[in-house]
C-alpha positions in Angstrom: 10.7 -9.9 14.3 10.0 -13.4 13.3 11.7 -14.7 10.2 9.6 -15.5 7.1 11.1 -18.2 5.0 10.7 -18.5 1.2 8.4 -21.5 1.8 6.2 -19.5 4.1 6.0 -16.7 1.5 4.9 -19.2 -1.2 2.2 -20.6 1.1 1.0 -17.0 1.8 0.8 -16.2 -1.9 -1.0 -19.4 -2.6 -3.6 -18.8 0.1 -5.0 -15.9 -1.9 -6.7 -16.6 -5.2 -5.2 -14.7 -8.1 -8.6 -13.3 -9.0 -9.0 -11.8 -5.6 -5.6 -10.0 -6.0 -6.4 -8.7 -9.5 -9.9 -7.6 -8.6 -8.7 -5.8 -5.5 -5.9 -4.1 -7.4 -8.4 -2.7 -9.9 -10.5 -0.9 -7.3 -10.1 3.0 -7.3 -7.8 4.2 -4.6 -6.4 0.7 -4.0 -4.2 0.1 -7.0 -0.5 0.4 -6.6 1.0 2.8 -9.1 4.5 3.9 -10.2 5.8 7.1 -8.8 3.9 10.1 -10.1 0.7 8.1 -10.6 -2.5 8.3 -8.6 -2.3 5.3 -6.4 -0.7 4.9 -3.0 3.1 4.6 -3.3 5.5 2.4 -1.3 8.4 3.9 0.6 11.1 2.7 3.0 12.6 4.5 5.9 16.3 5.0 5.3 17.4 3.2 8.5 15.9 -0.1 7.1 18.6 -0.2 4.3 22.1 -1.7 4.9 24.3 1.0 6.3 27.4 -0.6 4.9 26.4 0.1 1.3 27.2 3.3 -0.6 24.1 5.5 -1.0 23.6 4.7 -4.7 23.6 0.9 -3.9 21.2 1.4 -1.0 18.8 3.2 -3.2 19.2 0.7 -6.1 18.4 -2.1 -3.6 15.3 -0.4 -2.5 14.1 0.1 -6.1 15.0 -3.5 -7.0 12.7 -5.0 -4.3 9.8 -2.8 -5.2 10.0 0.5 -3.2 9.6 3.7 -5.3 10.3 6.2 -2.5 12.4 6.7 0.7 12.1 8.8 3.8 15.5 10.3 4.8 16.7 11.8 8.1 18.2 15.2 8.7 21.8 15.6 7.3 24.1 18.3 8.3 27.0 17.3 6.0 26.3 19.0 2.7 28.7 16.7 0.8 26.8 13.6 1.9 23.4 15.3 1.3 24.6 16.0 -2.3 25.5 12.3 -2.6 22.0 11.3 -1.6 20.6 13.7 -4.2 22.7 12.1 -6.9 21.7 8.6 -5.7 18.0 9.6 -6.0 18.5 11.0 -9.5 20.5 8.0 -10.7 18.2 5.3 -9.4 14.8 7.0 -9.6 14.1 6.4 -5.9 12.1 9.4 -4.8 13.0 11.2 -1.5 9.4 12.1 -0.5 10.0 13.3 3.1 12.6 14.1 5.7 12.4 13.0 9.3 13.6 15.9 11.5 16.2 14.7 14.0 16.5 17.3 16.7 12.9 17.7 18.0 13.4 15.2 20.8 16.7 16.5 22.2 15.7 20.1 21.7 11.9 20.3 21.8 10.2 23.5 20.4 8.1 23.5 23.6 11.0 24.0 25.9 11.0 27.0 28.2 14.8 27.4 27.6 15.4 29.8 24.6 18.7 28.1 23.8 17.0 24.7 23.4 14.4 26.2 21.2 17.1 28.0 19.1 18.8 24.6 18.5 15.4 23.0 17.6 14.6 25.7 15.1 18.1 25.4 13.6 17.7 21.6 13.2 14.3 22.1 11.6 15.7 24.6 9.1 18.4 22.1 8.2 15.7 19.5 7.6 13.8 21.9 5.4 17.0 22.7 3.4 17.5 19.0 3.0 14.0 18.6 1.7 14.5 21.4 -0.9 17.8 19.8 -2.1 16.2 16.3 -2.3 12.9 17.6 -3.8 11.0 16.1 -0.8 7.5 17.5 -0.2 7.3 17.1 3.6 9.4 17.4 6.7 8.2 15.3 9.7 8.1 17.3 13.0 7.3 16.2 16.5 6.1 19.7 17.6 6.2 19.4 21.4 7.1 17.2 24.3 5.1 17.3 27.6 7.4 16.9 30.6 7.3 17.6 34.4 8.7 21.1 33.5 6.5 21.7 30.4 2.7 21.5 30.9 0.3 20.4 28.2 -0.9 23.9 27.7 2.6 25.4 27.5 3.5 22.7 25.0 0.6 23.7 22.8 1.1 27.5 22.9 4.9 27.5 22.8 5.2 25.1 19.9 2.5 26.9 17.8 4.2 30.3 18.4 7.6 29.0 17.3 6.3 27.1 14.3 4.2 30.1 13.1 7.0 32.7 13.6 10.2 30.9 12.8 9.5 27.7 10.8 6.4 28.3 8.6 8.0 31.2 6.7 10.9 29.0 5.7 8.6 26.0 4.9 6.4 28.2 2.8 9.3 29.7 1.0 10.7 26.3 0.1 7.1 25.0 -0.6 7.7 22.1 1.8 4.9 20.9 4.2 5.5 20.6 7.9 4.0 17.2 8.8 3.1 17.1 12.5 3.4 13.6 14.1 2.2 12.2 17.4 4.8 9.8 18.8 4.7 9.0 22.6 5.4 12.6 23.5 2.4 12.9 25.8 0.9 15.4 23.5 -2.0 15.4 21.0 -3.5 12.4 22.7 -6.7 12.3 20.7 -7.6 12.7 17.0 -9.9 15.6 17.9 -7.0 17.5 19.5 -4.7 16.6 16.6 -7.1 18.0 14.1 -7.6 21.1 16.1 -3.9 21.7 16.6 -3.3 21.4 12.8 -6.3 23.6 11.9 -5.3 26.4 14.2 -2.3 27.2 12.0 -4.7 28.1 9.2 -1.8 27.2 6.8 -1.6 24.9 3.8 2.0 24.2 4.9 1.0 22.4 8.1 -0.6 18.9 7.9 -0.7 15.7 9.8 1.9 13.0 9.4 0.0 9.9 10.7 1.7 6.8 12.1 -0.6 3.8 12.2 1.4 2.1 15.0 2.0 5.0 17.3 -1.5 5.2 18.8 -2.4 1.4 18.8 -1.5 1.3 22.6 -4.5 3.3 23.5 -6.7 3.9 20.4 -7.7 2.6 17.0 -5.7 3.9 14.0 -8.7 3.6 11.7 -10.6 6.0 13.9 -7.8 8.6 13.9 -7.6 8.3 10.1 -11.3 9.0 9.6 -11.1 12.0 12.0 -8.0 13.5 10.6 -9.2 12.9 7.0 -7.6 15.2 4.4 -5.3 16.7 6.9 -3.1 13.6 6.5 -0.2 14.3 4.2 2.0 11.2 4.8 1.6 7.8 6.6 4.0 5.6 8.5 3.4 1.9 8.8 4.6 -0.3 11.7 3.1 -2.9 14.0 3.1 -3.9 17.6 1.9 -6.9 19.5 0.8 -6.9 23.2 2.8 -9.4 25.2 0.4 -10.1 28.1 2.9 -12.1 30.0 5.2 -9.1 30.2 2.6 -6.4 30.1 4.2 -4.6 27.2 4.0 -4.1 23.5 6.8 -5.5 21.3 7.8 -4.5 17.8 6.8 -7.0 15.2 6.8 -7.1 11.4 3.8 -5.6 9.6 0.8 -7.9 9.8 2.0 -9.8 12.9 0.7 -7.5 15.6 -2.6 -6.1 16.9 -3.5 -3.7 14.2 -6.6 -4.4 12.1 -4.9 -3.8 8.7 -7.9 -4.3 6.4 -9.8 -1.8 8.5 -6.9 0.7 8.3 -6.8 0.3 4.5 -10.5 0.8 4.3 -10.3 4.0 6.3 -7.5 5.4 4.2 -9.5 4.6 1.1 -12.5 6.4 2.5 -10.6 9.6 3.0 -9.1 9.4 -0.4 -5.5 9.0 0.7 -3.3 8.2 -2.3 0.1 9.4 -1.2 3.2 7.8 0.2 3.1 5.0 2.8 6.5 4.5 4.5 7.4 1.3 6.3 9.1 2.3 9.6 10.3 -1.0 11.1 13.6 -2.6 12.0 16.2 -3.4 9.4 17.2 -6.9 8.4 17.3 -9.2 11.4 20.7 -10.8 11.9 20.9 -14.2 10.1 17.8 -13.6 8.1 17.6 -16.1 5.2 18.5 -14.4 2.0 19.8 -11.2 3.7 18.6 -7.7 3.1 17.2 -8.3 -0.3 15.0 -11.1 0.8 13.9 -9.3 4.0 13.0 -6.1 2.2 11.3 -8.0 -0.5 9.1 -9.7 2.2 8.3 -6.2 3.6 7.2 -5.1 0.1 5.0 -8.2 -0.3 3.3 -7.4 3.0 2.8 -3.8 1.9 1.3 -5.0 -1.4 -1.2 -7.2 0.4 -2.1 -4.3 2.7 -2.6 -1.9 -0.2 -4.9 -4.6 -1.9 -7.1 -4.6 1.2 -5.8 -7.9 2.7 -4.1 -8.8 6.0 -0.4 -8.2 5.3 0.5 -11.8 6.2 -1.6 -15.0 6.5 -1.1 -17.9 8.8 0.9 -20.7 7.2 
């Protein structure tokens, strides 16, 4: 990711008239609100925070730069999970979701019963984490299509396991299972994604939509409009096509190929006012000002996006 200096940030802010900022922030569905209010809320993925800091200091840093929420990952150590719960209570940083960790190593769609057993166990741990942390959602990649697992088998196997072994726990805990599409060769169109979610006929299964995951072959604004109210959470990241290498590279939000104002417009159209989590790399080595400056820059980009602007302007 390219470094943004303080001078660049000042130029960026100066490029937008103050009246444009204030007028945009007053529009219904656009305004940024504190946790518990109606507007979209800013969250950070736990891996973006400095690992060397104690949990309470990590959470305090996130709050200090402007995030109000965090997405955690599955924790098997109950003592550490309790520490996270205390850090959230002490700092006011809301744990709004949990990213399940075992769905790649042990996919629910596997034909091996032992693999499925491990996957279900990992998901149940994630749901227990969510209950402890008062998170409303657990992210789940439901299936992985492989040479051994056909698309059809991925569909039917994953739905069967989710219905029989995961949904009863999720419903008991009152935690939503957020289904995500993430390069797993599955749910490759918004129409399929919507159908997959709808077939559960359960309020405890929704879509966890990642703006960056489908930019390689589709338009996120189209998926947002198709999925509509099924979307329970949103991930934000960006990619840029490197034509010389024939690949996409990770870049900071606003520096890639996503049409961010159109994405914001689509989210506003479907009435999405819930958490938006930045899922990008942590502080680049040698970044001027360190983690606080980097995370502050990410928040400023997120603020611009929420206000309907491109997250970063040209210097």
